C-alpha angles and dihedrals in degrees: 000000000000089000095049125121087234095057094043088055092047093051087059095059118094122233093260093049089050092054089049092049089051088054088052094051089048091056113094087210090070104020134026096165110102091189091061090055093047091050087050093050088051089052095046092050091051092048101043111017104034105021091219131135109250124245126216096226091051090045092052091050092052093048096042105030111203096010127117115251115267116187095205095046089051093051092049089050094051088047091057094045089049090054089051088051093050091049090048092053093045091048091047090054092047095049090057092066112071090187095061092045091057094039092055091043088055092053091048090055091045093053088054091043092239092149101176094050087043092056092047095050089045089055094048090052092048088049094055090047089053093048090057113093090209119106098176133127089279090055093054092043089056091045090050089053092050090048092050085052092051092046090057089057094045093047088051092053099038116009089191092059114103107166095121094051098074090042092054090048090052093048092047088055094054094044092051094042093052092049096046093048090050095050091045091051092053093044092049092050091050092050090052091060101032101032102222118150109279114218109201090194110181095350098107091056094042090052088053090047093049091048094047094050093042092236091142088082092064109093106243096033088050093047094055094036093058091040089056090047090051092051092041095051105029092167091066113091090184089063092053091051094046086053095046093050091053088046095056096041103037103027091115094063092077132057124272093255092049091049092052090051089047093050090048091051091052092046095049090049088055091048090054091049091051092047088053088059102264099131095178086078090075087076090051090049090051093053090047092052090047094050093043092053089049093054095037094239098131092056125079112204090344091305122119116207113243088230092055088046092055092045096050091049090048092049096047090053091048088052089053093247101135095151094051091045091054092052091045094055094053096037095056099034094104090047092068123095107276098237091057099033100102098039094049092043095053091041093054095045086049088055088051094051090047089056091051089050093243092135097168092054089047093053091046092053090048092056095053104072136058107241101207092163110082094214093052088047088054092048088052092050088050092054090048090051091055092049093050092047095048097044089048099242095152095169095050090044095054091048093045094050092050088051091047094051088047091051094049092052092042096051092044094227103196141220119336093007097050093051091042096055097039086054088052092054091043097051092041089054092048094048093049091051094043117124104233087202092060102076092177091059090047092050091047089051091048092053093045089055092047091051098043106116097207115041119119091183094055093124096053090046095051090045092055096043089052089059087060094057120094 
């Protein structure tokens, strides 16, 4: 039973939701099957009181006291309980949206021809819609539903009146345009990374339509319009700045999920620019991370990904914002996933101390945490490599590079990461062994580093090799 879909779903409920579900099952309006309630009580006891995995036989005994276990009867009971859970979850989501409540209430009154009550419910639904700051596709879809209801009333009173028809057509255009622009932005961004053929479909015509009707001035349409332009023409810095401006000004016009996606699209664009050698985009990245943290767009359910945490700290250091980075590292420590909290915290602090040239403090921090994540472990080893090289510890560096190369091969780090870290160890060995009096050799090493396709530490290597040039 511990592997059943029912138990897996039940485990995802919080304590408060589980208590609400029990009230649901106790209501005869929703459930009149006492065995279903007893089975749920058994599951809840296993989950929250005993901390044990439930067993089918014990669940059956709890649901049907005194009866002999019957597998088929138990499966049917579990199915009925699961159906109740599905209905409860669906109802809970619907209850969160006041707009839907009043919309469906208005429909109910219309079906019963209670026109006064219908108009009042419709007005309340419209008020809830207007109070919401969002102006995304969902907003226009709700607005269209209300206009359709208003049209039913109007056509009943005066079949010749067509005022709402044009309004409904305009709202339909906006809802579709926003949704299509959003999907195209995500598809175009995906194609940039994974290189499938991108089919723009009706996008050229839709862009012309938006421009000709001056719809790009509307918050959500403009937001996705400029995002699409940025992704379509990544070489244009002007396109990025137009999108960034809209993102900072009108970001609250879309849902939290949409806003997170938009920030990630902007961030990934800047990362690609940095990787192409445009170092000025570190400042743009820093600003995006700052704003994304302020709006909460970079967190999911209050949790900040350890990868995002590392990237923000690294970007802030590249932008020269050491004081801000220190504050960030401490402020968002508790927002990290617990298994990675201490290792990520100490690693980012070590990066900060390295940037401040406090090599001893950095090494001490790197030794504090248990780096179970292979990629974080490799990032740690790379930071140690830099410290040993810059502090002139030739013996430690040589031993460290050999151990690092063996670790990469032993862990079977795959693809891009394997090539990257092997290149890091290879060029570090070449740099350490380079003859500073042979400027031809130094120049060749510099050019090889510039031309290397996979090398995340390219800038550091270039800086160090240039110091060897006379």
